[in-house]
PDB file with one MODEL, atoms N, CA, C and O in Angstrom:
MODEL        1
ATOM      1  N   MET A   1      13.862 -19.268 -37.534  1.00  0.00           N
ATOM      2  CA  MET A   1      13.692 -19.281 -36.097  1.00  0.00           C
ATOM      3  C   MET A   1      14.239 -17.974 -35.521  1.00  0.00           C
ATOM      4  O   MET A   1      15.345 -17.547 -35.851  1.00  0.00           O
ATOM      5  N   LEU A   2      13.462 -17.370 -34.680  1.00  0.00           N
ATOM      6  CA  LEU A   2      13.839 -16.099 -34.082  1.00  0.00           C
ATOM      7  C   LEU A   2      14.458 -16.340 -32.714  1.00  0.00           C
ATOM      8  O   LEU A   2      13.874 -17.028 -31.877  1.00  0.00           O
ATOM      9  N   LEU A   3      15.614 -15.787 -32.490  1.00  0.00           N
ATOM     10  CA  LEU A   3      16.282 -15.931 -31.204  1.00  0.00           C
ATOM     11  C   LEU A   3      16.139 -14.637 -30.421  1.00  0.00           C
ATOM     12  O   LEU A   3      16.260 -13.545 -30.976  1.00  0.00           O
ATOM     13  N   THR A   4      15.883 -14.767 -29.139  1.00  0.00           N
ATOM     14  CA  THR A   4      15.805 -13.579 -28.288  1.00  0.00           C
ATOM     15  C   THR A   4      16.954 -13.620 -27.296  1.00  0.00           C
ATOM     16  O   THR A   4      17.355 -14.682 -26.818  1.00  0.00           O
ATOM     17  N   SER A   5      17.453 -12.477 -27.011  1.00  0.00           N
ATOM     18  CA  SER A   5      18.550 -12.405 -26.046  1.00  0.00           C
ATOM     19  C   SER A   5      17.985 -12.519 -24.634  1.00  0.00           C
ATOM     20  O   SER A   5      16.790 -12.321 -24.413  1.00  0.00           O
ATOM     21  N   SER A   6      18.843 -12.834 -23.701  1.00  0.00           N
ATOM     22  CA  SER A   6      18.385 -12.965 -22.318  1.00  0.00           C
ATOM     23  C   SER A   6      17.907 -11.624 -21.773  1.00  0.00           C
ATOM     24  O   SER A   6      17.034 -11.593 -20.906  1.00  0.00           O
ATOM     25  N   SER A   7      18.460 -10.518 -22.262  1.00  0.00           N
ATOM     26  CA  SER A   7      18.002  -9.207 -21.797  1.00  0.00           C
ATOM     27  C   SER A   7      16.588  -8.918 -22.299  1.00  0.00           C
ATOM     28  O   SER A   7      15.802  -8.279 -21.599  1.00  0.00           O
ATOM     29  N   ASP A   8      16.257  -9.385 -23.511  1.00  0.00           N
ATOM     30  CA  ASP A   8      14.894  -9.222 -24.018  1.00  0.00           C
ATOM     31  C   ASP A   8      13.912 -10.012 -23.164  1.00  0.00           C
ATOM     32  O   ASP A   8      12.826  -9.533 -22.836  1.00  0.00           O
ATOM     33  N   VAL A   9      14.308 -11.221 -22.812  1.00  0.00           N
ATOM     34  CA  VAL A   9      13.458 -12.067 -21.973  1.00  0.00           C
ATOM     35  C   VAL A   9      13.310 -11.442 -20.594  1.00  0.00           C
ATOM     36  O   VAL A   9      12.211 -11.428 -20.039  1.00  0.00           O
ATOM     37  N   SER A  10      14.395 -10.928 -20.036  1.00  0.00           N
ATOM     38  CA  SER A  10      14.339 -10.288 -18.719  1.00  0.00           C
ATOM     39  C   SER A  10      13.456  -9.047 -18.744  1.00  0.00           C
ATOM     40  O   SER A  10      12.666  -8.826 -17.825  1.00  0.00           O
ATOM     41  N   ALA A  11      13.584  -8.247 -19.777  1.00  0.00           N
ATOM     42  CA  ALA A  11      12.769  -7.037 -19.894  1.00  0.00           C
ATOM     43  C   ALA A  11      11.294  -7.398 -20.020  1.00  0.00           C
ATOM     44  O   ALA A  11      10.436  -6.745 -19.425  1.00  0.00           O
ATOM     45  N   SER A  12      11.005  -8.424 -20.785  1.00  0.00           N
ATOM     46  CA  SER A  12       9.626  -8.869 -20.949  1.00  0.00           C
ATOM     47  C   SER A  12       9.065  -9.384 -19.630  1.00  0.00           C
ATOM     48  O   SER A  12       7.924  -9.081 -19.280  1.00  0.00           O
ATOM     49  N   ALA A  13       9.845 -10.148 -18.910  1.00  0.00           N
ATOM     50  CA  ALA A  13       9.407 -10.666 -17.614  1.00  0.00           C
ATOM     51  C   ALA A  13       9.173  -9.523 -16.634  1.00  0.00           C
ATOM     52  O   ALA A  13       8.221  -9.554 -15.855  1.00  0.00           O
ATOM     53  N   CYS A  14      10.028  -8.529 -16.672  1.00  0.00           N
ATOM     54  CA  CYS A  14       9.895  -7.368 -15.793  1.00  0.00           C
ATOM     55  C   CYS A  14       8.619  -6.598 -16.113  1.00  0.00           C
ATOM     56  O   CYS A  14       7.882  -6.205 -15.210  1.00  0.00           O
ATOM     57  N   ARG A  15       8.361  -6.385 -17.405  1.00  0.00           N
ATOM     58  CA  ARG A  15       7.137  -5.686 -17.814  1.00  0.00           C
ATOM     59  C   ARG A  15       5.900  -6.436 -17.340  1.00  0.00           C
ATOM     60  O   ARG A  15       4.960  -5.829 -16.827  1.00  0.00           O
ATOM     61  N   LYS A  16       5.898  -7.749 -17.511  1.00  0.00           N
ATOM     62  CA  LYS A  16       4.744  -8.557 -17.086  1.00  0.00           C
ATOM     63  C   LYS A  16       4.556  -8.489 -15.578  1.00  0.00           C
ATOM     64  O   LYS A  16       3.428  -8.431 -15.090  1.00  0.00           O
ATOM     65  N   TRP A  17       5.661  -8.495 -14.842  1.00  0.00           N
ATOM     66  CA  TRP A  17       5.582  -8.419 -13.384  1.00  0.00           C
ATOM     67  C   TRP A  17       5.001  -7.078 -12.957  1.00  0.00           C
ATOM     68  O   TRP A  17       4.151  -7.027 -12.068  1.00  0.00           O
ATOM     69  N   ILE A  18       5.452  -5.989 -13.582  1.00  0.00           N
ATOM     70  CA  ILE A  18       4.946  -4.660 -13.245  1.00  0.00           C
ATOM     71  C   ILE A  18       3.460  -4.555 -13.573  1.00  0.00           C
ATOM     72  O   ILE A  18       2.690  -3.993 -12.793  1.00  0.00           O
ATOM     73  N   GLN A  19       3.052  -5.095 -14.726  1.00  0.00           N
ATOM     74  CA  GLN A  19       1.639  -5.063 -15.091  1.00  0.00           C
ATOM     75  C   GLN A  19       0.801  -5.851 -14.089  1.00  0.00           C
ATOM     76  O   GLN A  19      -0.290  -5.431 -13.704  1.00  0.00           O
ATOM     77  N   SER A  20       1.328  -6.992 -13.678  1.00  0.00           N
ATOM     78  CA  SER A  20       0.628  -7.813 -12.690  1.00  0.00           C
ATOM     79  C   SER A  20       0.503  -7.078 -11.364  1.00  0.00           C
ATOM     80  O   SER A  20      -0.552  -7.094 -10.730  1.00  0.00           O
ATOM     81  N   LEU A  21       1.584  -6.438 -10.953  1.00  0.00           N
ATOM     82  CA  LEU A  21       1.581  -5.684  -9.710  1.00  0.00           C
ATOM     83  C   LEU A  21       0.562  -4.553  -9.767  1.00  0.00           C
ATOM     84  O   LEU A  21      -0.208  -4.360  -8.826  1.00  0.00           O
ATOM     85  N   SER A  22       0.555  -3.814 -10.856  1.00  0.00           N
ATOM     86  CA  SER A  22      -0.396  -2.716 -11.007  1.00  0.00           C
ATOM     87  C   SER A  22      -1.826  -3.237 -11.033  1.00  0.00           C
ATOM     88  O   SER A  22      -2.723  -2.642 -10.436  1.00  0.00           O
ATOM     89  N   SER A  23      -2.031  -4.345 -11.725  1.00  0.00           N
ATOM     90  CA  SER A  23      -3.379  -4.914 -11.823  1.00  0.00           C
ATOM     91  C   SER A  23      -3.923  -5.339 -10.473  1.00  0.00           C
ATOM     92  O   SER A  23      -5.128  -5.265 -10.235  1.00  0.00           O
ATOM     93  N   SER A  24      -3.048  -5.780  -9.592  1.00  0.00           N
ATOM     94  CA  SER A  24      -3.531  -6.190  -8.274  1.00  0.00           C
ATOM     95  C   SER A  24      -3.552  -5.021  -7.286  1.00  0.00           C
ATOM     96  O   SER A  24      -4.373  -5.020  -6.369  1.00  0.00           O
ATOM     97  N   ALA A  25      -2.689  -4.045  -7.443  1.00  0.00           N
ATOM     98  CA  ALA A  25      -2.598  -2.943  -6.484  1.00  0.00           C
ATOM     99  C   ALA A  25      -3.680  -1.892  -6.690  1.00  0.00           C
ATOM    100  O   ALA A  25      -4.279  -1.429  -5.720  1.00  0.00           O
ATOM    101  N   VAL A  26      -3.938  -1.514  -7.916  1.00  0.00           N
ATOM    102  CA  VAL A  26      -4.876  -0.415  -8.181  1.00  0.00           C
ATOM    103  C   VAL A  26      -6.273  -0.703  -7.622  1.00  0.00           C
ATOM    104  O   VAL A  26      -6.862   0.188  -7.009  1.00  0.00           O
ATOM    105  N   PRO A  27      -6.830  -1.907  -7.806  1.00  0.00           N
ATOM    106  CA  PRO A  27      -8.155  -2.154  -7.201  1.00  0.00           C
ATOM    107  C   PRO A  27      -8.145  -2.022  -5.674  1.00  0.00           C
ATOM    108  O   PRO A  27      -9.137  -1.601  -5.081  1.00  0.00           O
ATOM    109  N   LYS A  28      -7.049  -2.374  -5.055  1.00  0.00           N
ATOM    110  CA  LYS A  28      -6.955  -2.241  -3.597  1.00  0.00           C
ATOM    111  C   LYS A  28      -6.909  -0.761  -3.192  1.00  0.00           C
ATOM    112  O   LYS A  28      -7.504  -0.373  -2.186  1.00  0.00           O
ATOM    113  N   PHE A  29      -6.213   0.050  -3.965  1.00  0.00           N
ATOM    114  CA  PHE A  29      -6.187   1.482  -3.676  1.00  0.00           C
ATOM    115  C   PHE A  29      -7.555   2.117  -3.935  1.00  0.00           C
ATOM    116  O   PHE A  29      -7.962   3.029  -3.215  1.00  0.00           O
ATOM    117  N   LEU A  30      -8.259   1.641  -4.953  1.00  0.00           N
ATOM    118  CA  LEU A  30      -9.614   2.137  -5.202  1.00  0.00           C
ATOM    119  C   LEU A  30     -10.538   1.770  -4.041  1.00  0.00           C
ATOM    120  O   LEU A  30     -11.408   2.550  -3.653  1.00  0.00           O
ATOM    121  N   ARG A  31     -10.337   0.588  -3.501  1.00  0.00           N
ATOM    122  CA  ARG A  31     -11.129   0.175  -2.326  1.00  0.00           C
ATOM    123  C   ARG A  31     -10.825   1.091  -1.147  1.00  0.00           C
ATOM    124  O   ARG A  31     -11.730   1.485  -0.412  1.00  0.00           O
ATOM    125  N   ALA A  32      -9.558   1.427  -0.969  1.00  0.00           N
ATOM    126  CA  ALA A  32      -9.180   2.349   0.110  1.00  0.00           C
ATOM    127  C   ALA A  32      -9.843   3.708  -0.090  1.00  0.00           C
ATOM    128  O   ALA A  32     -10.323   4.313   0.869  1.00  0.00           O
ATOM    129  N   ALA A  33      -9.870   4.189  -1.326  1.00  0.00           N
ATOM    130  CA  ALA A  33     -10.526   5.468  -1.605  1.00  0.00           C
ATOM    131  C   ALA A  33     -12.013   5.397  -1.268  1.00  0.00           C
ATOM    132  O   ALA A  33     -12.580   6.336  -0.711  1.00  0.00           O
ATOM    133  N   SER A  34     -12.630   4.277  -1.611  1.00  0.00           N
ATOM    134  CA  SER A  34     -14.047   4.081  -1.303  1.00  0.00           C
ATOM    135  C   SER A  34     -14.290   4.076   0.204  1.00  0.00           C
ATOM    136  O   SER A  34     -15.253   4.671   0.688  1.00  0.00           O
ATOM    137  N   LEU A  35     -13.418   3.407   0.933  1.00  0.00           N
ATOM    138  CA  LEU A  35     -13.538   3.409   2.395  1.00  0.00           C
ATOM    139  C   LEU A  35     -13.325   4.810   2.956  1.00  0.00           C
ATOM    140  O   LEU A  35     -13.999   5.210   3.905  1.00  0.00           O
ATOM    141  N   GLY A  36     -12.390   5.555   2.372  1.00  0.00           N
ATOM    142  CA  GLY A  36     -12.164   6.929   2.790  1.00  0.00           C
ATOM    143  C   GLY A  36     -13.399   7.788   2.613  1.00  0.00           C
ATOM    144  O   GLY A  36     -13.701   8.640   3.448  1.00  0.00           O
ATOM    145  N   VAL A  37     -14.115   7.561   1.516  1.00  0.00           N
ATOM    146  CA  VAL A  37     -15.362   8.297   1.287  1.00  0.00           C
ATOM    147  C   VAL A  37     -16.390   7.904   2.346  1.00  0.00           C
ATOM    148  O   VAL A  37     -17.047   8.766   2.929  1.00  0.00           O
ATOM    149  N   GLN A  38     -16.524   6.607   2.589  1.00  0.00           N
ATOM    150  CA  GLN A  38     -17.497   6.136   3.578  1.00  0.00           C
ATOM    151  C   GLN A  38     -17.213   6.692   4.970  1.00  0.00           C
ATOM    152  O   GLN A  38     -18.133   7.006   5.724  1.00  0.00           O
ATOM    153  N   LEU A  39     -15.943   6.808   5.297  1.00  0.00           N
ATOM    154  CA  LEU A  39     -15.544   7.324   6.609  1.00  0.00           C
ATOM    155  C   LEU A  39     -15.413   8.846   6.629  1.00  0.00           C
ATOM    156  O   LEU A  39     -15.180   9.442   7.681  1.00  0.00           O
ATOM    157  N   ASN A  40     -15.565   9.472   5.456  1.00  0.00           N
ATOM    158  CA  ASN A  40     -15.379  10.910   5.268  1.00  0.00           C
ATOM    159  C   ASN A  40     -13.998  11.356   5.755  1.00  0.00           C
ATOM    160  O   ASN A  40     -13.862  12.360   6.455  1.00  0.00           O
ATOM    161  N   GLU A  41     -12.986  10.592   5.370  1.00  0.00           N
ATOM    162  CA  GLU A  41     -11.597  10.882   5.724  1.00  0.00           C
ATOM    163  C   GLU A  41     -10.835  11.259   4.460  1.00  0.00           C
ATOM    164  O   GLU A  41     -10.430  10.396   3.681  1.00  0.00           O
ATOM    165  N   SER A  42     -10.649  12.552   4.273  1.00  0.00           N
ATOM    166  CA  SER A  42     -10.011  13.028   3.036  1.00  0.00           C
ATOM    167  C   SER A  42      -8.566  12.558   2.920  1.00  0.00           C
ATOM    168  O   SER A  42      -8.073  12.376   1.807  1.00  0.00           O
ATOM    169  N   TRP A  43      -7.878  12.358   4.038  1.00  0.00           N
ATOM    170  CA  TRP A  43      -6.479  11.929   3.962  1.00  0.00           C
ATOM    171  C   TRP A  43      -6.364  10.521   3.387  1.00  0.00           C
ATOM    172  O   TRP A  43      -5.383  10.210   2.711  1.00  0.00           O
ATOM    173  N   ILE A  44      -7.356   9.664   3.646  1.00  0.00           N
ATOM    174  CA  ILE A  44      -7.333   8.317   3.074  1.00  0.00           C
ATOM    175  C   ILE A  44      -7.537   8.399   1.569  1.00  0.00           C
ATOM    176  O   ILE A  44      -6.836   7.743   0.798  1.00  0.00           O
ATOM    177  N   VAL A  45      -8.495   9.203   1.165  1.00  0.00           N
ATOM    178  CA  VAL A  45      -8.765   9.365  -0.272  1.00  0.00           C
ATOM    179  C   VAL A  45      -7.552   9.974  -0.967  1.00  0.00           C
ATOM    180  O   VAL A  45      -7.163   9.526  -2.046  1.00  0.00           O
ATOM    181  N   GLY A  46      -6.959  10.984  -0.358  1.00  0.00           N
ATOM    182  CA  GLY A  46      -5.782  11.618  -0.953  1.00  0.00           C
ATOM    183  C   GLY A  46      -4.613  10.660  -1.087  1.00  0.00           C
ATOM    184  O   GLY A  46      -3.915  10.664  -2.101  1.00  0.00           O
ATOM    185  N   SER A  47      -4.401   9.846  -0.077  1.00  0.00           N
ATOM    186  CA  SER A  47      -3.317   8.858  -0.144  1.00  0.00           C
ATOM    187  C   SER A  47      -3.586   7.820  -1.222  1.00  0.00           C
ATOM    188  O   SER A  47      -2.682   7.451  -1.972  1.00  0.00           O
ATOM    189  N   ALA A  48      -4.813   7.351  -1.303  1.00  0.00           N
ATOM    190  CA  ALA A  48      -5.173   6.379  -2.334  1.00  0.00           C
ATOM    191  C   ALA A  48      -4.970   6.981  -3.723  1.00  0.00           C
ATOM    192  O   ALA A  48      -4.477   6.310  -4.630  1.00  0.00           O
ATOM    193  N   ALA A  49      -5.350   8.245  -3.886  1.00  0.00           N
ATOM    194  CA  ALA A  49      -5.174   8.917  -5.179  1.00  0.00           C
ATOM    195  C   ALA A  49      -3.697   9.012  -5.550  1.00  0.00           C
ATOM    196  O   ALA A  49      -3.324   8.785  -6.701  1.00  0.00           O
ATOM    197  N   ALA A  50      -2.867   9.345  -4.579  1.00  0.00           N
ATOM    198  CA  ALA A  50      -1.428   9.453  -4.841  1.00  0.00           C
ATOM    199  C   ALA A  50      -0.843   8.095  -5.236  1.00  0.00           C
ATOM    200  O   ALA A  50      -0.048   8.004  -6.172  1.00  0.00           O
ATOM    201  N   TYR A  51      -1.233   7.058  -4.528  1.00  0.00           N
ATOM    202  CA  TYR A  51      -0.720   5.728  -4.858  1.00  0.00           C
ATOM    203  C   TYR A  51      -1.183   5.277  -6.240  1.00  0.00           C
ATOM    204  O   TYR A  51      -0.403   4.714  -7.008  1.00  0.00           O
ATOM    205  N   ILE A  52      -2.454   5.527  -6.553  1.00  0.00           N
ATOM    206  CA  ILE A  52      -2.956   5.134  -7.877  1.00  0.00           C
ATOM    207  C   ILE A  52      -2.189   5.878  -8.964  1.00  0.00           C
ATOM    208  O   ILE A  52      -1.810   5.287  -9.976  1.00  0.00           O
ATOM    209  N   TRP A  53      -1.961   7.160  -8.759  1.00  0.00           N
ATOM    210  CA  TRP A  53      -1.185   7.922  -9.740  1.00  0.00           C
ATOM    211  C   TRP A  53       0.216   7.343  -9.891  1.00  0.00           C
ATOM    212  O   TRP A  53       0.694   7.146 -11.009  1.00  0.00           O
ATOM    213  N   ASN A  54       0.872   7.073  -8.770  1.00  0.00           N
ATOM    214  CA  ASN A  54       2.241   6.553  -8.828  1.00  0.00           C
ATOM    215  C   ASN A  54       2.313   5.175  -9.494  1.00  0.00           C
ATOM    216  O   ASN A  54       3.280   4.874 -10.194  1.00  0.00           O
ATOM    217  N   TYR A  55       1.310   4.354  -9.280  1.00  0.00           N
ATOM    218  CA  TYR A  55       1.305   3.033  -9.891  1.00  0.00           C
ATOM    219  C   TYR A  55       0.879   3.073 -11.352  1.00  0.00           C
ATOM    220  O   TYR A  55       1.116   2.112 -12.084  1.00  0.00           O
ATOM    221  N   SER A  56       0.258   4.159 -11.790  1.00  0.00           N
ATOM    222  CA  SER A  56      -0.295   4.219 -13.141  1.00  0.00           C
ATOM    223  C   SER A  56       0.383   5.222 -14.060  1.00  0.00           C
ATOM    224  O   SER A  56       0.134   5.198 -15.266  1.00  0.00           O
ATOM    225  N   ASN A  57       1.231   6.103 -13.539  1.00  0.00           N
ATOM    226  CA  ASN A  57       1.750   7.189 -14.384  1.00  0.00           C
ATOM    227  C   ASN A  57       2.636   6.695 -15.518  1.00  0.00           C
ATOM    228  O   ASN A  57       2.799   7.398 -16.515  1.00  0.00           O
ATOM    229  N   HIS A  58       3.211   5.508 -15.393  1.00  0.00           N
ATOM    230  CA  HIS A  58       4.001   4.974 -16.505  1.00  0.00           C
ATOM    231  C   HIS A  58       3.129   4.743 -17.731  1.00  0.00           C
ATOM    232  O   HIS A  58       3.610   4.810 -18.862  1.00  0.00           O
ATOM    233  N   MET A  59       1.843   4.470 -17.505  1.00  0.00           N
ATOM    234  CA  MET A  59       0.937   4.242 -18.620  1.00  0.00           C
ATOM    235  C   MET A  59       0.688   5.538 -19.392  1.00  0.00           C
ATOM    236  O   MET A  59       0.548   5.524 -20.615  1.00  0.00           O
ATOM    237  N   VAL A  60       0.634   6.635 -18.680  1.00  0.00           N
ATOM    238  CA  VAL A  60       0.455   7.936 -19.339  1.00  0.00           C
ATOM    239  C   VAL A  60       1.671   8.242 -20.205  1.00  0.00           C
ATOM    240  O   VAL A  60       1.533   8.686 -21.345  1.00  0.00           O
ATOM    241  N   SER A  61       2.860   8.005 -19.662  1.00  0.00           N
ATOM    242  CA  SER A  61       4.077   8.297 -20.431  1.00  0.00           C
ATOM    243  C   SER A  61       4.231   7.373 -21.637  1.00  0.00           C
ATOM    244  O   SER A  61       4.967   7.684 -22.573  1.00  0.00           O
ATOM    245  N   GLN A  62       3.535   6.239 -21.611  1.00  0.00           N
ATOM    246  CA  GLN A  62       3.575   5.314 -22.744  1.00  0.00           C
ATOM    247  C   GLN A  62       2.406   5.541 -23.705  1.00  0.00           C
ATOM    248  O   GLN A  62       2.243   4.801 -24.675  1.00  0.00           O
ATOM    249  N   GLY A  63       1.593   6.566 -23.431  1.00  0.00           N
ATOM    250  CA  GLY A  63       0.459   6.851 -24.303  1.00  0.00           C
ATOM    251  C   GLY A  63      -0.702   5.892 -24.104  1.00  0.00           C
ATOM    252  O   GLY A  63      -1.525   5.727 -25.004  1.00  0.00           O
ATOM    253  N   ARG A  64      -0.783   5.257 -22.945  1.00  0.00           N
ATOM    254  CA  ARG A  64      -1.823   4.263 -22.681  1.00  0.00           C
ATOM    255  C   ARG A  64      -2.830   4.769 -21.649  1.00  0.00           C
ATOM    256  O   ARG A  64      -3.455   3.974 -20.947  1.00  0.00           O
ATOM    257  N   GLN A  65      -2.986   6.090 -21.557  1.00  0.00           N
ATOM    258  CA  GLN A  65      -3.858   6.667 -20.551  1.00  0.00           C
ATOM    259  C   GLN A  65      -5.298   6.193 -20.667  1.00  0.00           C
ATOM    260  O   GLN A  65      -6.023   6.180 -19.673  1.00  0.00           O
ATOM    261  N   HIS A  66      -5.720   5.808 -21.853  1.00  0.00           N
ATOM    262  CA  HIS A  66      -7.089   5.330 -22.023  1.00  0.00           C
ATOM    263  C   HIS A  66      -7.360   4.087 -21.165  1.00  0.00           C
ATOM    264  O   HIS A  66      -8.515   3.784 -20.867  1.00  0.00           O
ATOM    265  N   GLU A  67      -6.316   3.376 -20.773  1.00  0.00           N
ATOM    266  CA  GLU A  67      -6.472   2.167 -19.964  1.00  0.00           C
ATOM    267  C   GLU A  67      -6.754   2.468 -18.496  1.00  0.00           C
ATOM    268  O   GLU A  67      -7.199   1.587 -17.760  1.00  0.00           O
ATOM    269  N   ILE A  68      -6.500   3.696 -18.062  1.00  0.00           N
ATOM    270  CA  ILE A  68      -6.676   4.023 -16.645  1.00  0.00           C
ATOM    271  C   ILE A  68      -7.738   5.082 -16.395  1.00  0.00           C
ATOM    272  O   ILE A  68      -7.883   5.565 -15.272  1.00  0.00           O
ATOM    273  N   VAL A  69      -8.474   5.443 -17.425  1.00  0.00           N
ATOM    274  CA  VAL A  69      -9.497   6.479 -17.280  1.00  0.00           C
ATOM    275  C   VAL A  69     -10.516   6.093 -16.211  1.00  0.00           C
ATOM    276  O   VAL A  69     -10.901   6.935 -15.400  1.00  0.00           O
ATOM    277  N   THR A  70     -10.953   4.852 -16.194  1.00  0.00           N
ATOM    278  CA  THR A  70     -11.957   4.415 -15.226  1.00  0.00           C
ATOM    279  C   THR A  70     -11.439   4.564 -13.793  1.00  0.00           C
ATOM    280  O   THR A  70     -12.154   5.043 -12.913  1.00  0.00           O
ATOM    281  N   SER A  71     -10.203   4.153 -13.571  1.00  0.00           N
ATOM    282  CA  SER A  71      -9.616   4.265 -12.229  1.00  0.00           C
ATOM    283  C   SER A  71      -9.474   5.717 -11.819  1.00  0.00           C
ATOM    284  O   SER A  71      -9.818   6.089 -10.698  1.00  0.00           O
ATOM    285  N   LEU A  72      -8.964   6.540 -12.730  1.00  0.00           N
ATOM    286  CA  LEU A  72      -8.772   7.948 -12.399  1.00  0.00           C
ATOM    287  C   LEU A  72     -10.102   8.666 -12.190  1.00  0.00           C
ATOM    288  O   LEU A  72     -10.192   9.571 -11.361  1.00  0.00           O
ATOM    289  N   GLN A  73     -11.132   8.271 -12.933  1.00  0.00           N
ATOM    290  CA  GLN A  73     -12.458   8.868 -12.738  1.00  0.00           C
ATOM    291  C   GLN A  73     -13.002   8.501 -11.366  1.00  0.00           C
ATOM    292  O   GLN A  73     -13.604   9.339 -10.693  1.00  0.00           O
ATOM    293  N   ALA A  74     -12.796   7.253 -10.944  1.00  0.00           N
ATOM    294  CA  ALA A  74     -13.249   6.824  -9.624  1.00  0.00           C
ATOM    295  C   ALA A  74     -12.537   7.612  -8.527  1.00  0.00           C
ATOM    296  O   ALA A  74     -13.153   7.989  -7.530  1.00  0.00           O
ATOM    297  N   VAL A  75     -11.246   7.860  -8.713  1.00  0.00           N
ATOM    298  CA  VAL A  75     -10.486   8.645  -7.735  1.00  0.00           C
ATOM    299  C   VAL A  75     -10.992  10.085  -7.707  1.00  0.00           C
ATOM    300  O   VAL A  75     -11.164  10.658  -6.632  1.00  0.00           O
ATOM    301  N   LEU A  76     -11.228  10.664  -8.862  1.00  0.00           N
ATOM    302  CA  LEU A  76     -11.740  12.031  -8.919  1.00  0.00           C
ATOM    303  C   LEU A  76     -13.095  12.136  -8.221  1.00  0.00           C
ATOM    304  O   LEU A  76     -13.355  13.093  -7.491  1.00  0.00           O
ATOM    305  N   ASP A  77     -13.948  11.151  -8.452  1.00  0.00           N
ATOM    306  CA  ASP A  77     -15.260  11.143  -7.788  1.00  0.00           C
ATOM    307  C   ASP A  77     -15.101  11.071  -6.268  1.00  0.00           C
ATOM    308  O   ASP A  77     -15.826  11.729  -5.522  1.00  0.00           O
ATOM    309  N   ALA A  78     -14.134  10.254  -5.822  1.00  0.00           N
ATOM    310  CA  ALA A  78     -13.889  10.136  -4.380  1.00  0.00           C
ATOM    311  C   ALA A  78     -13.368  11.454  -3.816  1.00  0.00           C
ATOM    312  O   ALA A  78     -13.784  11.881  -2.739  1.00  0.00           O
ATOM    313  N   ILE A  79     -12.468  12.089  -4.538  1.00  0.00           N
ATOM    314  CA  ILE A  79     -11.941  13.382  -4.089  1.00  0.00           C
ATOM    315  C   ILE A  79     -13.071  14.407  -3.970  1.00  0.00           C
ATOM    316  O   ILE A  79     -13.139  15.153  -2.994  1.00  0.00           O
ATOM    317  N   LYS A  80     -13.946  14.437  -4.960  1.00  0.00           N
ATOM    318  CA  LYS A  80     -15.074  15.366  -4.905  1.00  0.00           C
ATOM    319  C   LYS A  80     -15.999  15.056  -3.742  1.00  0.00           C
ATOM    320  O   LYS A  80     -16.551  15.961  -3.117  1.00  0.00           O
ATOM    321  N   ALA A  81     -16.164  13.769  -3.454  1.00  0.00           N
ATOM    322  CA  ALA A  81     -17.107  13.357  -2.398  1.00  0.00           C
ATOM    323  C   ALA A  81     -16.651  13.787  -1.009  1.00  0.00           C
ATOM    324  O   ALA A  81     -17.481  14.083  -0.149  1.00  0.00           O
ATOM    325  N   VAL A  82     -15.344  13.824  -0.785  1.00  0.00           N
ATOM    326  CA  VAL A  82     -14.857  14.216   0.544  1.00  0.00           C
ATOM    327  C   VAL A  82     -14.331  15.649   0.564  1.00  0.00           C
ATOM    328  O   VAL A  82     -13.848  16.121   1.593  1.00  0.00           O
ATOM    329  N   GLU A  83     -14.422  16.326  -0.547  1.00  0.00           N
ATOM    330  CA  GLU A  83     -14.019  17.728  -0.648  1.00  0.00           C
ATOM    331  C   GLU A  83     -12.626  17.966  -0.094  1.00  0.00           C
ATOM    332  O   GLU A  83     -12.444  18.707   0.872  1.00  0.00           O
ATOM    333  N   ILE A  84     -11.649  17.330  -0.715  1.00  0.00           N
ATOM    334  CA  ILE A  84     -10.261  17.532  -0.311  1.00  0.00           C
ATOM    335  C   ILE A  84      -9.895  18.994  -0.540  1.00  0.00           C
ATOM    336  O   ILE A  84     -10.079  19.517  -1.639  1.00  0.00           O
ATOM    337  N   PRO A  85      -9.381  19.652   0.490  1.00  0.00           N
ATOM    338  CA  PRO A  85      -9.036  21.078   0.345  1.00  0.00           C
ATOM    339  C   PRO A  85      -7.917  21.277  -0.663  1.00  0.00           C
ATOM    340  O   PRO A  85      -7.038  20.425  -0.803  1.00  0.00           O
ATOM    341  N   ARG A  86      -7.950  22.385  -1.354  1.00  0.00           N
ATOM    342  CA  ARG A  86      -6.919  22.698  -2.364  1.00  0.00           C
ATOM    343  C   ARG A  86      -5.723  23.298  -1.716  1.00  0.00           C
ATOM    344  O   ARG A  86      -4.752  23.628  -2.397  1.00  0.00           O
TER     345      ARG A  86
ENDMDL
END
């Protein structure tokens, strides 16, 4: 029988909570980016891109970037569509 410490259980619960939060937040930010494109408001798209990056950058540091390619591609397409100034 394998015993887990309470810190292992807490860390696991925390990871699951963060994954759940990211899973629900990123689609909402993608929707905001889409609305920004429809309204031709680059500041909305830029803000959505920043939030998506902030909610997803832990995945890059964990070597899981392949899981967010679709989201990041959608953000890049939105940025191109509204021509955010450099």
